[in-house]
C-alpha positions in Angstrom: 0.0 0.0 0.0 1.1 3.5 -0.8 2.8 5.1 2.2 0.4 8.1 2.3 -2.6 5.8 2.2 -1.1 3.6 4.9 -0.6 6.7 7.1 -4.2 7.8 6.4 -5.7 4.4 7.5 -3.5 4.3 10.5 -4.6 7.7 11.6 -8.2 6.7 11.1 -7.8 3.7 13.3 -6.2 5.8 16.0 -9.1 8.4 15.8 -11.7 5.7 16.0 -10.0 4.1 19.0 -9.8 7.5 20.6 -13.6 8.0 20.2 -14.1 5.0 22.5 -12.0 6.9 25.2 -13.4 10.3 24.6 -15.8 10.9 27.5 -17.0 14.3 26.3 -17.7 13.0 22.8 -19.5 9.9 24.1 -21.6 12.0 26.5 -22.5 14.4 23.6 -23.5 11.4 21.5 -25.7 10.0 24.3 -27.4 13.4 24.7 -28.1 13.5 21.0 -29.5 9.9 21.0 -31.8 10.7 23.9 -33.3 13.7 22.2 -33.4 11.9 18.8 -35.3 9.0 20.3 -37.8 11.4 21.8 -38.2 13.2 18.5 -38.4 10.0 16.4 -35.5 11.4 14.4 -34.9 8.1 12.5 -38.4 8.4 10.8 -37.2 11.4 8.8 -35.3 9.8 6.0 -35.9 7.8 2.8 -33.9 5.8 0.3 -34.7 5.9 -3.4 -38.3 6.9 -2.6 -39.1 4.6 0.3 -39.1 5.6 3.9 -36.1 4.1 5.8 -36.4 4.1 9.6 -32.7 4.2 10.4 -30.1 6.7 11.5 -27.8 7.9 8.6 -24.7 6.7 10.6 -26.0 3.2 10.6 -26.7 3.3 6.9 -23.1 4.4 6.3 -21.9 1.5 8.4 -24.0 -1.0 6.5 -22.7 0.3 3.3 -19.1 -0.2 4.5 -19.9 -3.8 5.6 -21.7 -4.7 2.4 -18.7 -3.4 0.3 -16.3 -5.4 2.5 -18.3 -8.6 2.7 -19.7 -8.6 -0.9 -22.7 -10.7 0.1 -24.6 -12.8 -2.3 -27.5 -13.0 0.1 -28.8 -10.5 2.7 -31.4 -11.8 5.0 -33.4 -9.0 6.7 -36.2 -9.4 9.3 -38.5 -6.4 9.6 -39.7 -4.7 6.4 -42.0 -1.7 7.4 -42.0 0.6 4.4 -39.3 -1.3 2.7 -36.6 1.4 2.8 -33.9 -0.8 4.3 -34.7 -3.6 1.9 -34.4 -1.2 -1.1 -31.2 0.2 0.4 -29.6 -3.2 0.6 -30.9 -4.1 -2.9 -29.3 -0.9 -4.3 -25.9 -1.8 -2.8 -26.2 -5.4 -4.2 -27.1 -3.8 -7.6 -23.9 -1.7 -7.5 -21.9 -4.8 -6.7 -23.2 -6.6 -9.7 -23.7 -10.4 -9.8 -26.9 -12.0 -8.7 -27.1 -11.0 -5.0 -30.6 -11.0 -3.4 -32.3 -9.6 -0.3 -34.7 -11.9 1.5 -37.0 -9.6 3.5 -39.2 -11.2 6.1 -42.0 -9.5 8.1 -45.1 -10.9 9.9 -47.1 -8.1 8.2 -46.3 -6.4 4.9 -49.0 -3.7 4.8 -51.1 -3.3 1.7 -50.1 0.3 1.2 -46.4 -0.7 1.2 -46.4 -4.0 -0.7 -47.1 -2.6 -4.2 -44.6 0.2 -3.8 -41.9 -2.3 -2.9 -42.8 -4.8 -5.5 -43.0 -2.2 -8.3 -39.7 -0.5 -7.3 -37.0 -0.5 -10.0 -34.9 -2.7 -7.6 -37.6 -5.2 -6.9 -35.7 -7.8 -9.0 -33.2 -8.0 -6.1 -35.9 -8.7 -3.5 -37.8 -11.7 -2.2 -40.6 -10.7 0.2 -42.0 -13.2 2.8 -45.0 -12.3 4.9 -44.6 -14.5 7.9 -43.1 -14.6 11.4 -39.3 -14.6 11.0 -39.2 -17.6 13.3 -41.5 -19.8 11.2 -39.9 -22.9 9.7 -40.9 -21.8 6.2 -38.9 -18.5 6.6 -35.8 -20.3 7.9 -36.1 -22.9 5.1 -36.3 -20.2 2.4 -33.3 -18.4 3.8 -31.4 -21.7 3.8 -32.4 -22.4 0.2 -31.1 -19.0 -1.0 -27.9 -19.3 1.1 -27.3 -22.7 -0.4 -26.6 -21.0 -3.8 -23.2 -20.2 -2.2 -21.4 -17.0 -1.5 -21.2 -14.7 1.6 -24.3 -14.3 3.7 -25.2 -11.2 5.8 -28.0 -11.1 8.3 -29.9 -8.0 9.6 -32.4 -8.4 12.4 -34.9 -5.6 12.9 -38.3 -7.0 13.6 -39.9 -7.8 17.0 -37.5 -6.3 19.5 -38.3 -8.4 22.6 -35.5 -10.3 24.2 -37.1 -13.7 23.5 -37.8 -13.1 19.9 -34.4 -11.5 19.1 -32.5 -14.3 20.9 -34.5 -16.9 19.0 -33.8 -15.1 15.7 -30.1 -14.9 16.5 -29.8 -18.6 17.3 -31.6 -19.5 14.0 -30.1 -17.1 11.5 -26.6 -17.0 12.9 -26.1 -20.4 11.3 -26.4 -18.8 7.9 -23.7 -16.1 8.5 -20.5 -16.9 6.7 -17.1 -16.4 8.2 -15.9 -12.8 8.4 -19.5 -11.6 7.6 -21.9 -10.0 10.0 -25.1 -10.4 11.9 -26.4 -6.9 12.6 -29.0 -6.5 15.4 -30.9 -3.2 15.6 -32.6 -1.2 18.4 -30.6 -2.4 21.4 -30.2 1.3 22.1 -33.4 1.2 24.2 -31.6 -0.6 27.0 -29.5 2.6 27.6 -32.4 5.0 28.0 -34.8 3.6 30.6 -36.0 7.1 31.3 -37.6 7.3 27.9 -39.5 4.0 28.2 -43.3 4.3 28.2 -44.8 1.2 29.9 -47.4 -0.4 27.8 -46.3 1.4 24.6 -44.5 -1.6 23.2 -43.7 -5.1 24.6 -40.0 -4.3 24.8 -38.0 -2.0 27.0 -35.1 -1.8 29.5 -34.2 -5.4 30.5 -36.1 -6.9 27.6 -34.8 -5.8 24.3 -32.2 -6.6 21.5 -29.2 -5.6 23.6 -30.1 -8.0 26.4 -30.6 -10.7 23.7 -27.2 -9.9 22.1 -25.4 -10.3 25.5 -27.2 -13.6 26.2 -26.3 -14.8 22.7 -22.7 -13.9 22.9 -22.4 -15.7 26.3 -23.4 -19.0 24.5 -22.0 -18.5 21.0 -18.2 -17.8 20.7 -18.2 -17.7 16.9 -19.4 -14.0 17.0 -18.0 -10.9 18.6 -19.0 -7.2 18.8 -17.1 -5.2 16.2 -16.0 -2.4 18.6 -14.3 -0.5 15.8 -17.8 0.1 14.3 -19.2 0.9 17.7 -16.6 3.5 18.4 -16.7 4.9 14.9 -20.4 5.6 15.0 -21.3 6.5 18.6 -24.6 7.6 17.2 -26.4 4.4 16.4 -29.5 2.4 17.3 -27.6 -0.9 16.9 -25.9 -0.7 20.3 -23.3 -3.6 20.5 -25.2 -5.0 17.5 -22.6 -5.1 14.8 -21.6 -8.8 15.3 -18.8 -10.2 13.2 -18.4 -13.9 12.7 -14.9 -15.1 13.5 -15.0 -18.5 12.0 
């Protein structure tokens, strides 16, 4: 590698590591996240015409991962308006080849389905309307993974501890070495003061982050990618960028 480029990447690594030790920066990020969650900040964006309920920082991180992994299959649980599925499909289109997104949701609403299915990137999508834990969903994911090539998994559906942990146990088997399983919305664990009892069935003590920690205690093939964690600071996927070692 060119010496100038090597120095650039070394400085970047040092800056990212420094983020993890920068108390003031981390406190500022936490303050922003608290206000952003209250303001439903993540609902403000779209990707190629479809609403995408994500923070821009997480989208940049996903782009970096997809470029690095070059997946042939992205399995995504949770569809909503389809923005994330279209985002992933767009990146696969840029990569070329025959990469697909398998998007699974227990309900694909009637006002969203035609807009997703008629999108110019729909050729990259397979929609499944069923519980992500159903045997048929797992079977379809395994069938597509059997085509070969790297597999990336993104979990963003029901956010209860039990559901996410069950998803992680099932879909982690599909993730290829050096690829990722990304688990969104663990951030709610860090903001108990914002939780509204009865609003949703998940909250502090019962959410994706508690599921992530339980999963990592039993599965040593995965680890948190702390470089991504320290790079972003602003993210809903707290400790959720999980890289498969082997």
